[in-house]
PQR file of N, CA, C, O and H, with PARSE charges and radii, in Angstrom:
ATOM      1  N   MET A   1     -12.953 -21.981 -13.453 -0.4000 1.5000
ATOM      2  CA  MET A   1     -12.200 -22.646 -14.504 -0.0000 2.0000
ATOM      3  C   MET A   1     -13.084 -22.728 -15.746  0.5500 1.7000
ATOM      4  O   MET A   1     -14.255 -23.097 -15.656 -0.5500 1.4000
ATOM      5  N   ALA A   2     -12.532 -22.388 -16.882 -0.4000 1.5000
ATOM      6  CA  ALA A   2     -13.286 -22.384 -18.145 -0.0000 2.0000
ATOM      7  C   ALA A   2     -13.474 -23.794 -18.694  0.5500 1.7000
ATOM      8  O   ALA A   2     -12.625 -24.667 -18.518 -0.5500 1.4000
ATOM      9  H   ALA A   2     -11.581 -22.088 -16.955  0.4000 1.0000
ATOM     10  N   HIS A   3     -14.595 -23.990 -19.354 -0.4000 1.5000
ATOM     11  CA  HIS A   3     -14.858 -25.280 -19.970 -0.0000 2.0000
ATOM     12  C   HIS A   3     -14.414 -25.255 -21.424  0.5500 1.7000
ATOM     13  O   HIS A   3     -14.708 -24.299 -22.140 -0.5500 1.4000
ATOM     14  H   HIS A   3     -15.285 -23.280 -19.497  0.4000 1.0000
ATOM     15  N   GLY A   4     -13.714 -26.283 -21.871 -0.4000 1.5000
ATOM     16  CA  GLY A   4     -13.258 -26.401 -23.254 -0.0000 2.0000
ATOM     17  C   GLY A   4     -13.884 -27.575 -23.930  0.5500 1.7000
ATOM     18  O   GLY A   4     -14.631 -28.335 -23.315 -0.5500 1.4000
ATOM     19  H   GLY A   4     -13.475 -27.060 -21.289  0.4000 1.0000
ATOM     20  N   SER A   5     -13.584 -27.733 -25.202 -0.4000 1.5000
ATOM     21  CA  SER A   5     -14.118 -28.868 -25.926 -0.0000 2.0000
ATOM     22  C   SER A   5     -13.355 -30.125 -25.545  0.5500 1.7000
ATOM     23  O   SER A   5     -12.280 -30.043 -24.951 -0.5500 1.4000
ATOM     24  H   SER A   5     -12.977 -27.115 -25.702  0.4000 1.0000
ATOM     25  N   THR A   6     -13.892 -31.267 -25.875 -0.4000 1.5000
ATOM     26  CA  THR A   6     -13.221 -32.499 -25.520 -0.0000 2.0000
ATOM     27  C   THR A   6     -11.918 -32.674 -26.307  0.5500 1.7000
ATOM     28  O   THR A   6     -10.958 -33.248 -25.791 -0.5500 1.4000
ATOM     29  H   THR A   6     -14.766 -31.333 -26.358  0.4000 1.0000
ATOM     30  N   ALA A   7     -11.877 -32.188 -27.540 -0.4000 1.5000
ATOM     31  CA  ALA A   7     -10.639 -32.279 -28.330 -0.0000 2.0000
ATOM     32  C   ALA A   7      -9.554 -31.425 -27.669  0.5500 1.7000
ATOM     33  O   ALA A   7      -8.409 -31.865 -27.564 -0.5500 1.4000
ATOM     34  H   ALA A   7     -12.656 -31.722 -27.959  0.4000 1.0000
ATOM     35  N   ALA A   8      -9.886 -30.242 -27.234 -0.4000 1.5000
ATOM     36  CA  ALA A   8      -8.897 -29.414 -26.558 -0.0000 2.0000
ATOM     37  C   ALA A   8      -8.406 -30.041 -25.270  0.5500 1.7000
ATOM     38  O   ALA A   8      -7.227 -29.946 -24.928 -0.5500 1.4000
ATOM     39  H   ALA A   8     -10.816 -29.885 -27.319  0.4000 1.0000
ATOM     40  N   LYS A   9      -9.309 -30.676 -24.566 -0.4000 1.5000
ATOM     41  CA  LYS A   9      -8.902 -31.357 -23.334 -0.0000 2.0000
ATOM     42  C   LYS A   9      -7.986 -32.538 -23.626  0.5500 1.7000
ATOM     43  O   LYS A   9      -7.109 -32.868 -22.827 -0.5500 1.4000
ATOM     44  H   LYS A   9     -10.266 -30.753 -24.844  0.4000 1.0000
ATOM     45  N   ALA A  10      -8.197 -33.173 -24.782 -0.4000 1.5000
ATOM     46  CA  ALA A  10      -7.362 -34.317 -25.145 -0.0000 2.0000
ATOM     47  C   ALA A  10      -6.017 -33.888 -25.668  0.5500 1.7000
ATOM     48  O   ALA A  10      -5.114 -34.715 -25.795 -0.5500 1.4000
ATOM     49  H   ALA A  10      -8.909 -32.905 -25.431  0.4000 1.0000
ATOM     50  N   GLY A  11      -5.855 -32.607 -25.978 -0.4000 1.5000
ATOM     51  CA  GLY A  11      -4.566 -32.088 -26.405 -0.0000 2.0000
ATOM     52  C   GLY A  11      -4.332 -32.134 -27.895  0.5500 1.7000
ATOM     53  O   GLY A  11      -3.197 -31.962 -28.340 -0.5500 1.4000
ATOM     54  H   GLY A  11      -6.588 -31.935 -25.874  0.4000 1.0000
ATOM     55  N   ILE A  12      -5.374 -32.360 -28.686 -0.4000 1.5000
ATOM     56  CA  ILE A  12      -5.206 -32.386 -30.137 -0.0000 2.0000
ATOM     57  C   ILE A  12      -6.237 -31.421 -30.743  0.5500 1.7000
ATOM     58  O   ILE A  12      -7.415 -31.425 -30.383 -0.5500 1.4000
ATOM     59  H   ILE A  12      -6.296 -32.499 -28.325  0.4000 1.0000
ATOM     60  N   GLY A  13      -5.752 -30.607 -31.664 -0.4000 1.5000
ATOM     61  CA  GLY A  13      -6.625 -29.651 -32.336 -0.0000 2.0000
ATOM     62  C   GLY A  13      -6.962 -30.084 -33.746  0.5500 1.7000
ATOM     63  O   GLY A  13      -6.443 -31.077 -34.255 -0.5500 1.4000
ATOM     64  H   GLY A  13      -4.795 -30.604 -31.957  0.4000 1.0000
ATOM     65  N   PHE A  14      -7.828 -29.330 -34.355 -0.4000 1.5000
ATOM     66  CA  PHE A  14      -8.222 -29.655 -35.724 -0.0000 2.0000
ATOM     67  C   PHE A  14      -7.041 -29.547 -36.696  0.5500 1.7000
ATOM     68  O   PHE A  14      -6.902 -30.369 -37.601 -0.5500 1.4000
ATOM     69  H   PHE A  14      -8.249 -28.522 -33.942  0.4000 1.0000
ATOM     70  N   GLY A  15      -6.201 -28.537 -36.506 -0.4000 1.5000
ATOM     71  CA  GLY A  15      -5.045 -28.390 -37.373 -0.0000 2.0000
ATOM     72  C   GLY A  15      -4.083 -29.555 -37.279  0.5500 1.7000
ATOM     73  O   GLY A  15      -3.532 -30.000 -38.287 -0.5500 1.4000
ATOM     74  H   GLY A  15      -6.314 -27.869 -35.771  0.4000 1.0000
ATOM     75  N   THR A  16      -3.880 -30.055 -36.056 -0.4000 1.5000
ATOM     76  CA  THR A  16      -2.992 -31.183 -35.846 -0.0000 2.0000
ATOM     77  C   THR A  16      -3.568 -32.440 -36.497  0.5500 1.7000
ATOM     78  O   THR A  16      -2.859 -33.171 -37.188 -0.5500 1.4000
ATOM     79  H   THR A  16      -4.328 -29.694 -35.238  0.4000 1.0000
ATOM     80  N   ALA A  17      -4.839 -32.678 -36.274 -0.4000 1.5000
ATOM     81  CA  ALA A  17      -5.482 -33.866 -36.867 -0.0000 2.0000
ATOM     82  C   ALA A  17      -5.468 -33.797 -38.389  0.5500 1.7000
ATOM     83  O   ALA A  17      -5.272 -34.820 -39.046 -0.5500 1.4000
ATOM     84  H   ALA A  17      -5.415 -32.083 -35.712  0.4000 1.0000
ATOM     85  N   LEU A  18      -5.671 -32.619 -38.962 -0.4000 1.5000
ATOM     86  CA  LEU A  18      -5.646 -32.438 -40.390 -0.0000 2.0000
ATOM     87  C   LEU A  18      -4.236 -32.658 -40.951  0.5500 1.7000
ATOM     88  O   LEU A  18      -4.067 -33.305 -41.984 -0.5500 1.4000
ATOM     89  H   LEU A  18      -5.830 -31.788 -38.428  0.4000 1.0000
ATOM     90  N   ALA A  19      -3.234 -32.119 -40.268 -0.4000 1.5000
ATOM     91  CA  ALA A  19      -1.839 -32.287 -40.719 -0.0000 2.0000
ATOM     92  C   ALA A  19      -1.445 -33.760 -40.656  0.5500 1.7000
ATOM     93  O   ALA A  19      -0.792 -34.256 -41.575 -0.5500 1.4000
ATOM     94  H   ALA A  19      -3.371 -31.593 -39.428  0.4000 1.0000
ATOM     95  N   ILE A  20      -1.817 -34.457 -39.615 -0.4000 1.5000
ATOM     96  CA  ILE A  20      -1.467 -35.883 -39.491 -0.0000 2.0000
ATOM     97  C   ILE A  20      -2.165 -36.685 -40.612  0.5500 1.7000
ATOM     98  O   ILE A  20      -1.552 -37.568 -41.212 -0.5500 1.4000
ATOM     99  H   ILE A  20      -2.347 -34.055 -38.869  0.4000 1.0000
ATOM    100  N   THR A  21      -3.416 -36.384 -40.883 -0.4000 1.5000
ATOM    101  CA  THR A  21      -4.165 -37.080 -41.923 -0.0000 2.0000
ATOM    102  C   THR A  21      -3.558 -36.863 -43.290  0.5500 1.7000
ATOM    103  O   THR A  21      -3.367 -37.814 -44.048 -0.5500 1.4000
ATOM    104  H   THR A  21      -3.914 -35.667 -40.395  0.4000 1.0000
ATOM    105  N   ILE A  22      -3.248 -35.598 -43.616 -0.4000 1.5000
ATOM    106  CA  ILE A  22      -2.623 -35.298 -44.909 -0.0000 2.0000
ATOM    107  C   ILE A  22      -1.281 -35.962 -45.020  0.5500 1.7000
ATOM    108  O   ILE A  22      -0.964 -36.561 -46.047 -0.5500 1.4000
ATOM    109  H   ILE A  22      -3.403 -34.826 -43.000  0.4000 1.0000
ATOM    110  N   SER A  23      -0.466 -35.861 -43.949 -0.4000 1.5000
ATOM    111  CA  SER A  23       0.869 -36.453 -43.994 -0.0000 2.0000
ATOM    112  C   SER A  23       0.789 -37.967 -44.187  0.5500 1.7000
ATOM    113  O   SER A  23       1.559 -38.528 -44.967 -0.5500 1.4000
ATOM    114  H   SER A  23      -0.724 -35.374 -43.114  0.4000 1.0000
ATOM    115  N   TRP A  24      -0.127 -38.631 -43.492 -0.4000 1.5000
ATOM    116  CA  TRP A  24      -0.229 -40.073 -43.614 -0.0000 2.0000
ATOM    117  C   TRP A  24      -0.671 -40.451 -45.031  0.5500 1.7000
ATOM    118  O   TRP A  24      -0.160 -41.423 -45.587 -0.5500 1.4000
ATOM    119  H   TRP A  24      -0.752 -38.175 -42.859  0.4000 1.0000
ATOM    120  N   SER A  25      -1.601 -39.710 -45.621 -0.4000 1.5000
ATOM    121  CA  SER A  25      -2.077 -40.068 -46.931 -0.0000 2.0000
ATOM    122  C   SER A  25      -1.016 -39.869 -47.999  0.5500 1.7000
ATOM    123  O   SER A  25      -1.030 -40.559 -49.018 -0.5500 1.4000
ATOM    124  H   SER A  25      -2.015 -38.920 -45.169  0.4000 1.0000
ATOM    125  N   VAL A  26      -0.094 -38.936 -47.783 -0.4000 1.5000
ATOM    126  CA  VAL A  26       0.961 -38.666 -48.752 -0.0000 2.0000
ATOM    127  C   VAL A  26       2.181 -39.558 -48.538  0.5500 1.7000
ATOM    128  O   VAL A  26       2.717 -40.105 -49.502 -0.5500 1.4000
ATOM    129  H   VAL A  26      -0.082 -38.376 -46.955  0.4000 1.0000
ATOM    130  N   ASN A  27       2.632 -39.716 -47.279 -0.4000 1.5000
ATOM    131  CA  ASN A  27       3.899 -40.377 -46.975 -0.0000 2.0000
ATOM    132  C   ASN A  27       3.785 -41.801 -46.454  0.5500 1.7000
ATOM    133  O   ASN A  27       4.728 -42.578 -46.605 -0.5500 1.4000
ATOM    134  H   ASN A  27       2.197 -39.272 -46.496  0.4000 1.0000
ATOM    135  N   LYS A  28       2.669 -42.168 -45.851 -0.4000 1.5000
ATOM    136  CA  LYS A  28       2.487 -43.473 -45.225 -0.0000 2.0000
ATOM    137  C   LYS A  28       3.587 -43.760 -44.193  0.5500 1.7000
ATOM    138  O   LYS A  28       4.087 -44.882 -44.100 -0.5500 1.4000
ATOM    139  H   LYS A  28       1.903 -41.537 -45.728  0.4000 1.0000
ATOM    140  N   SER A  29       3.955 -42.728 -43.422 -0.4000 1.5000
ATOM    141  CA  SER A  29       5.031 -42.858 -42.415 -0.0000 2.0000
ATOM    142  C   SER A  29       4.566 -42.263 -41.100  0.5500 1.7000
ATOM    143  O   SER A  29       4.144 -41.108 -41.047 -0.5500 1.4000
ATOM    144  H   SER A  29       3.550 -41.817 -43.498  0.4000 1.0000
ATOM    145  N   ILE A  30       4.645 -43.057 -40.035 -0.4000 1.5000
ATOM    146  CA  ILE A  30       4.286 -42.583 -38.691 -0.0000 2.0000
ATOM    147  C   ILE A  30       5.200 -41.441 -38.253  0.5500 1.7000
ATOM    148  O   ILE A  30       4.733 -40.468 -37.661 -0.5500 1.4000
ATOM    149  H   ILE A  30       4.989 -43.995 -40.078  0.4000 1.0000
ATOM    150  N   LEU A  31       6.486 -41.551 -38.535 -0.4000 1.5000
ATOM    151  CA  LEU A  31       7.427 -40.536 -38.111 -0.0000 2.0000
ATOM    152  C   LEU A  31       7.082 -39.181 -38.780  0.5500 1.7000
ATOM    153  O   LEU A  31       7.045 -38.153 -38.102 -0.5500 1.4000
ATOM    154  H   LEU A  31       6.865 -42.341 -39.016  0.4000 1.0000
ATOM    155  N   TRP A  32       6.840 -39.182 -40.061 -0.4000 1.5000
ATOM    156  CA  TRP A  32       6.478 -37.916 -40.749 -0.0000 2.0000
ATOM    157  C   TRP A  32       5.144 -37.391 -40.257  0.5500 1.7000
ATOM    158  O   TRP A  32       4.964 -36.180 -40.135 -0.5500 1.4000
ATOM    159  H   TRP A  32       6.870 -40.016 -40.611  0.4000 1.0000
ATOM    160  N   ALA A  33       4.203 -38.286 -39.973 -0.4000 1.5000
ATOM    161  CA  ALA A  33       2.919 -37.853 -39.446 -0.0000 2.0000
ATOM    162  C   ALA A  33       3.072 -37.150 -38.114  0.5500 1.7000
ATOM    163  O   ALA A  33       2.416 -36.138 -37.864 -0.5500 1.4000
ATOM    164  H   ALA A  33       4.349 -39.270 -40.072  0.4000 1.0000
ATOM    165  N   ILE A  34       3.935 -37.676 -37.254 -0.4000 1.5000
ATOM    166  CA  ILE A  34       4.170 -37.058 -35.942 -0.0000 2.0000
ATOM    167  C   ILE A  34       4.844 -35.701 -36.118  0.5500 1.7000
ATOM    168  O   ILE A  34       4.447 -34.720 -35.489 -0.5500 1.4000
ATOM    169  H   ILE A  34       4.468 -38.498 -37.457  0.4000 1.0000
ATOM    170  N   ILE A  35       5.865 -35.645 -36.975 -0.4000 1.5000
ATOM    171  CA  ILE A  35       6.562 -34.372 -37.226 -0.0000 2.0000
ATOM    172  C   ILE A  35       5.619 -33.333 -37.787  0.5500 1.7000
ATOM    173  O   ILE A  35       5.613 -32.191 -37.329 -0.5500 1.4000
ATOM    174  H   ILE A  35       6.188 -36.442 -37.487  0.4000 1.0000
ATOM    175  N   HIS A  36       4.801 -33.719 -38.797 -0.4000 1.5000
ATOM    176  CA  HIS A  36       3.873 -32.787 -39.372 -0.0000 2.0000
ATOM    177  C   HIS A  36       2.776 -32.402 -38.396  0.5500 1.7000
ATOM    178  O   HIS A  36       2.272 -31.280 -38.442 -0.5500 1.4000
ATOM    179  H   HIS A  36       4.806 -34.648 -39.169  0.4000 1.0000
ATOM    180  N   GLY A  37       2.398 -33.324 -37.510 -0.4000 1.5000
ATOM    181  CA  GLY A  37       1.426 -33.003 -36.467 -0.0000 2.0000
ATOM    182  C   GLY A  37       1.937 -31.934 -35.510  0.5500 1.7000
ATOM    183  O   GLY A  37       1.165 -31.091 -35.052 -0.5500 1.4000
ATOM    184  H   GLY A  37       2.808 -34.236 -37.473  0.4000 1.0000
ATOM    185  N   ILE A  38       3.233 -31.963 -35.204 -0.4000 1.5000
ATOM    186  CA  ILE A  38       3.846 -30.964 -34.348 -0.0000 2.0000
ATOM    187  C   ILE A  38       3.768 -29.589 -34.985  0.5500 1.7000
ATOM    188  O   ILE A  38       3.482 -28.601 -34.309 -0.5500 1.4000
ATOM    189  H   ILE A  38       3.860 -32.648 -35.576  0.4000 1.0000
ATOM    190  N   PHE A  39       4.027 -29.524 -36.304 -0.4000 1.5000
ATOM    191  CA  PHE A  39       3.986 -28.248 -37.018 -0.0000 2.0000
ATOM    192  C   PHE A  39       2.558 -27.854 -37.436  0.5500 1.7000
ATOM    193  O   PHE A  39       2.337 -26.725 -37.874 -0.5500 1.4000
ATOM    194  H   PHE A  39       4.260 -30.326 -36.854  0.4000 1.0000
ATOM    195  N   SER A  40       1.617 -28.748 -37.308 -0.4000 1.5000
ATOM    196  CA  SER A  40       0.198 -28.636 -37.602 -0.0000 2.0000
ATOM    197  C   SER A  40      -0.170 -27.641 -38.701  0.5500 1.7000
ATOM    198  O   SER A  40      -0.029 -27.972 -39.878 -0.5500 1.4000
ATOM    199  H   SER A  40       1.797 -29.665 -36.953  0.4000 1.0000
ATOM    200  N   TRP A  41      -0.639 -26.428 -38.366 -0.4000 1.5000
ATOM    201  CA  TRP A  41      -1.143 -25.514 -39.369 -0.0000 2.0000
ATOM    202  C   TRP A  41      -0.071 -25.078 -40.361  0.5500 1.7000
ATOM    203  O   TRP A  41      -0.394 -24.806 -41.517 -0.5500 1.4000
ATOM    204  H   TRP A  41      -0.754 -26.159 -37.410  0.4000 1.0000
ATOM    205  N   PHE A  42       1.193 -25.001 -39.949 -0.4000 1.5000
ATOM    206  CA  PHE A  42       2.250 -24.638 -40.904 -0.0000 2.0000
ATOM    207  C   PHE A  42       2.308 -25.682 -42.027  0.5500 1.7000
ATOM    208  O   PHE A  42       2.449 -25.324 -43.196 -0.5500 1.4000
ATOM    209  H   PHE A  42       1.455 -25.221 -39.010  0.4000 1.0000
ATOM    210  N   TYR A  43       2.202 -26.962 -41.679 -0.4000 1.5000
ATOM    211  CA  TYR A  43       2.248 -27.991 -42.714 -0.0000 2.0000
ATOM    212  C   TYR A  43       0.993 -27.962 -43.573  0.5500 1.7000
ATOM    213  O   TYR A  43       1.078 -28.147 -44.787 -0.5500 1.4000
ATOM    214  H   TYR A  43       2.088 -27.252 -40.729  0.4000 1.0000
ATOM    215  N   VAL A  44      -0.162 -27.736 -42.976 -0.4000 1.5000
ATOM    216  CA  VAL A  44      -1.412 -27.686 -43.755 -0.0000 2.0000
ATOM    217  C   VAL A  44      -1.348 -26.552 -44.775  0.5500 1.7000
ATOM    218  O   VAL A  44      -1.716 -26.740 -45.934 -0.5500 1.4000
ATOM    219  H   VAL A  44      -0.232 -27.586 -41.990  0.4000 1.0000
ATOM    220  N   ILE A  45      -0.887 -25.386 -44.354 -0.4000 1.5000
ATOM    221  CA  ILE A  45      -0.764 -24.259 -45.285 -0.0000 2.0000
ATOM    222  C   ILE A  45       0.266 -24.529 -46.352  0.5500 1.7000
ATOM    223  O   ILE A  45       0.037 -24.218 -47.521 -0.5500 1.4000
ATOM    224  H   ILE A  45      -0.588 -25.234 -43.412  0.4000 1.0000
ATOM    225  N   TYR A  46       1.402 -25.103 -45.979 -0.4000 1.5000
ATOM    226  CA  TYR A  46       2.431 -25.484 -46.964 -0.0000 2.0000
ATOM    227  C   TYR A  46       1.846 -26.446 -47.983  0.5500 1.7000
ATOM    228  O   TYR A  46       2.042 -26.270 -49.186 -0.5500 1.4000
ATOM    229  H   TYR A  46       1.588 -25.355 -45.029  0.4000 1.0000
ATOM    230  N   PHE A  47       1.132 -27.458 -47.516 -0.4000 1.5000
ATOM    231  CA  PHE A  47       0.548 -28.453 -48.403 -0.0000 2.0000
ATOM    232  C   PHE A  47      -0.441 -27.812 -49.364  0.5500 1.7000
ATOM    233  O   PHE A  47      -0.458 -28.133 -50.552 -0.5500 1.4000
ATOM    234  H   PHE A  47       0.973 -27.600 -46.539  0.4000 1.0000
ATOM    235  N   ALA A  48      -1.268 -26.902 -48.848 -0.4000 1.5000
ATOM    236  CA  ALA A  48      -2.280 -26.248 -49.684 -0.0000 2.0000
ATOM    237  C   ALA A  48      -1.649 -25.362 -50.744  0.5500 1.7000
ATOM    238  O   ALA A  48      -2.174 -25.262 -51.853 -0.5500 1.4000
ATOM    239  H   ALA A  48      -1.255 -26.641 -47.883  0.4000 1.0000
ATOM    240  N   LEU A  49      -0.533 -24.718 -50.424 -0.4000 1.5000
ATOM    241  CA  LEU A  49       0.088 -23.809 -51.353 -0.0000 2.0000
ATOM    242  C   LEU A  49       1.011 -24.471 -52.383  0.5500 1.7000
ATOM    243  O   LEU A  49       1.049 -24.045 -53.538 -0.5500 1.4000
ATOM    244  H   LEU A  49      -0.107 -24.800 -49.522  0.4000 1.0000
ATOM    245  N   PHE A  50       1.749 -25.500 -51.980 -0.4000 1.5000
ATOM    246  CA  PHE A  50       2.792 -26.038 -52.804 -0.0000 2.0000
ATOM    247  C   PHE A  50       2.592 -27.473 -53.301  0.5500 1.7000
ATOM    248  O   PHE A  50       3.399 -27.954 -54.097 -0.5500 1.4000
ATOM    249  H   PHE A  50       1.718 -25.846 -51.042  0.4000 1.0000
ATOM    250  N   LYS A  51       1.585 -28.141 -52.874 -0.4000 1.5000
ATOM    251  CA  LYS A  51       1.406 -29.532 -53.343 -0.0000 2.0000
ATOM    252  C   LYS A  51       0.236 -29.644 -54.259  0.5500 1.7000
ATOM    253  O   LYS A  51      -0.064 -30.734 -54.747 -0.5500 1.4000
ATOM    254  H   LYS A  51       0.930 -27.750 -52.228  0.4000 1.0000
TER
END
């Protein structure tokens, strides 16, 4: 069995954490933070290009 990082074992990646952080700072909404966390890197790239 391969060994992974603790974040990977916890089920959250850097892209997800970044998307949640950006979403929370912009919207101040838990629901939007969860939705953007699900889309993770797609939201981060969208935010970088269009906001």
